[in-house]
C-alpha positions in Angstrom: 27.5 68.0 93.8 25.7 68.1 96.9 24.3 70.9 99.4 24.9 70.3 103.1 22.8 72.2 106.1 25.3 73.8 108.4 22.6 74.3 111.1 23.3 77.4 110.2 24.8 77.8 107.0 25.5 76.3 103.9 27.6 74.2 101.6 28.0 72.2 98.8 30.2 68.9 99.1 32.2 67.9 95.6 32.4 64.0 96.5 35.4 62.5 95.4 37.6 60.5 98.0 35.6 60.2 101.0 38.7 59.6 103.2 40.2 63.0 101.7 38.5 66.2 102.0 39.5 69.7 101.0 37.2 72.1 103.2 37.2 76.0 100.6 36.8 79.0 102.7 35.5 82.4 101.2 36.8 85.7 101.5 34.6 88.7 102.9 34.7 89.9 99.1 36.1 86.9 97.5 33.4 84.2 97.6 34.2 80.4 96.7 33.2 80.9 93.0 35.8 83.2 92.3 39.0 82.4 90.3 41.5 81.5 92.8 39.0 79.4 94.8 37.4 78.1 91.9 41.0 76.8 90.3 41.7 75.6 94.2 38.5 73.4 94.3 39.5 72.1 90.8 43.0 71.1 91.9 41.8 69.5 94.7 39.0 67.5 93.0 41.6 66.9 90.2 44.2 65.1 92.7 40.9 63.0 93.9 40.0 64.9 96.9 36.6 65.5 97.9 35.6 69.3 98.3 33.1 71.0 100.9 32.9 74.6 99.9 31.4 77.1 101.9 29.2 79.1 99.8 28.0 81.8 101.8 28.6 85.3 102.1 29.5 86.9 105.5 25.9 89.1 106.4 26.1 92.7 106.7 25.0 92.5 110.4 27.3 90.4 111.9 30.7 90.8 113.0 32.8 89.0 109.8 35.9 87.6 112.1 33.3 85.8 114.7 31.3 84.9 111.7 34.1 83.0 109.4 35.5 81.4 113.2 32.1 80.5 113.6 31.0 79.0 109.9 34.7 77.4 109.6 34.0 74.7 112.8 30.9 73.9 111.1 32.7 73.3 108.1 35.6 71.4 109.6 32.8 69.5 111.6 30.9 68.8 108.7 33.6 67.2 106.3 33.4 63.4 107.9 37.2 62.7 106.5 39.9 60.7 108.1 42.4 63.9 106.2 41.2 67.2 105.9 43.2 70.4 104.7 41.3 73.5 104.7 42.0 76.2 101.9 41.1 79.8 102.8 40.9 83.3 101.2 42.0 86.2 103.2 39.1 86.4 105.9 38.9 82.4 106.2 42.6 83.0 107.7 40.5 84.2 111.1 39.9 80.8 111.5 43.4 79.8 111.6 43.9 79.4 115.2 41.0 76.8 115.3 43.0 74.8 112.0 46.0 74.7 114.0 44.1 73.9 117.1 43.1 70.6 115.3 46.2 70.2 113.5 45.1 70.4 109.8 47.4 71.5 106.6 46.2 74.2 105.1 46.3 76.6 102.1 46.2 80.2 102.8 45.6 82.7 100.3 46.1 86.1 100.6 46.1 85.3 104.6 45.3 88.6 107.0 49.0 88.9 107.8 48.2 92.2 109.0 46.4 90.7 112.6 48.6 89.5 115.3 46.6 86.2 116.1 46.8 85.3 112.6 50.7 85.7 112.3 50.7 83.8 116.0 48.1 80.7 114.5 50.5 80.2 111.2 53.0 80.4 113.3 52.6 78.0 115.7 50.8 75.3 113.6 52.3 72.0 113.4 51.0 70.6 110.3 51.7 71.5 106.5 50.6 74.4 105.9 51.2 76.9 102.2 50.7 81.0 102.7 50.5 82.7 99.2 50.4 86.6 99.1 52.0 89.4 98.0 54.4 92.3 99.7 52.5 94.6 97.4 49.5 93.7 99.4 48.9 95.2 102.2 47.0 92.5 104.2 50.5 90.5 103.8 51.7 92.3 106.9 54.7 93.7 105.5 57.2 91.4 106.1 55.2 89.6 109.3 55.1 86.3 107.4 55.8 83.5 110.1 58.7 81.2 109.9 57.8 77.6 109.3 55.2 77.3 106.8 55.8 77.2 103.0 55.5 80.4 101.2 54.7 81.5 97.5 55.7 84.9 97.4 54.7 86.8 94.3 55.2 90.1 93.6 53.4 93.1 92.5 49.9 91.8 93.4 46.6 92.9 94.4 44.5 91.0 97.7 43.2 88.8 94.7 46.1 87.8 93.4 46.0 90.0 90.5 48.2 92.4 88.1 45.9 95.3 88.1 45.2 96.0 84.4 46.4 93.0 82.7 44.3 89.8 83.0 46.6 87.8 80.9 49.7 88.6 83.5 46.8 87.6 86.3 45.8 84.3 84.5 49.6 83.7 84.6 49.8 84.3 88.3 46.4 81.8 89.0 48.1 78.9 86.9 50.7 79.2 88.9 49.4 79.5 92.0 47.2 76.9 91.0 49.9 74.2 90.3 51.1 74.9 93.5 48.1 73.9 95.6 48.3 70.9 93.8 51.4 69.7 94.4 50.7 71.0 98.2 47.5 68.8 98.3 49.5 65.7 95.9 52.2 65.8 98.6 49.2 65.1 101.5 48.5 61.9 99.6 
């Protein structure tokens, strides 16, 4: 593992196959060390992928959506692999238009389907995509899941894909999501 300067910005490169790189983008309050992103990275590494993990937190003084779009572009530019896949949590879906424009496969964990520009970009994407979320999460958009992407919809979970007050049930969900991420990345090659 080695640090990568995004000028500005910081990422960590977990080296694996140099031809395949998964780019991990955090949420606004869900950092790359939180369970979903930690195990998404682990699943990618278990499949032999290199992983470039954006480790920064959104600065309080910056507009979060603009900040994420900037950092996503910088991180994607730094990936330097033939095959690049995105794994993004929540706020990271602000980069969905950029990811769709670059025709990159993506895994979106609790994407902000309550934002029209995210739904539009996810629906327009031509590369394989996996959306993971719960109808109990207001950010899931109350049924605005676009057609086209593969969807893993899980009932009665919060925005962190956890079962409130039940850590063992949350671990079961984490396992299911991690397995699905591994299968998705395996299909990419």
